C-alpha positions in Angstrom: 94.6 130.9 101.0 97.4 129.9 98.7 95.5 126.5 98.1 92.4 128.8 96.8 94.6 130.8 94.4 96.2 128.2 92.9 92.5 126.2 92.8 91.1 129.5 91.2 93.7 129.5 88.8 93.6 125.8 87.9 89.6 125.9 87.1 90.1 129.4 85.2 92.6 127.7 82.8 90.5 124.1 82.4 87.4 126.7 81.5 89.3 129.0 79.1 90.9 125.7 77.5 87.3 124.3 77.4 85.8 126.8 75.6 88.3 126.9 72.9 86.9 125.4 69.7 89.7 126.0 67.3 92.0 123.6 69.6 94.5 121.4 67.3 93.0 118.4 69.4 90.5 117.6 70.7 90.6 118.8 74.7 86.8 117.9 75.4 87.4 114.1 74.8 90.8 114.0 76.4 89.2 115.8 79.7 86.5 113.4 79.3 88.6 110.0 79.1 91.0 111.7 81.9 87.9 112.1 84.0 86.7 108.4 83.0 90.0 107.0 84.4 89.9 109.0 88.0 86.7 107.4 88.1 88.3 104.1 87.7 90.8 105.0 90.0 87.9 106.0 92.8 86.5 102.9 91.9 89.6 100.7 92.6 90.3 102.5 96.1 87.0 101.9 97.2 86.9 98.5 96.4 90.5 97.6 98.5 89.5 99.5 101.3 86.4 97.3 101.2 88.4 94.1 100.8 90.8 95.2 103.3 88.2 95.7 106.3 88.2 91.9 107.0 91.6 92.1 107.4 92.1 94.8 109.6 89.0 93.2 111.6 91.3 90.6 112.3 94.2 92.7 113.6 92.4 94.7 115.9 90.5 91.1 117.4 94.3 90.3 117.8 95.0 93.2 119.5 92.2 93.0 121.8 92.9 89.3 122.7 96.7 90.5 123.3 95.7 93.4 125.9 93.7 90.9 127.6 90.3 91.5 126.0 90.0 95.1 127.0 
């Protein structure tokens, strides 16, 4: 319930600020840059998870071997 209210307020503020044309700085460009940075972070996290998979598989195999192959 609280999350919904917070989400609505943040969305309303972003919508209001995005529609203002007499802004002293270019908010639209800054939001695009932020979006690109956020996308880059997401891609790096995804790539890290993909590259960690073989190590996780090795650990799981070692645990199985220590437990007697169960």
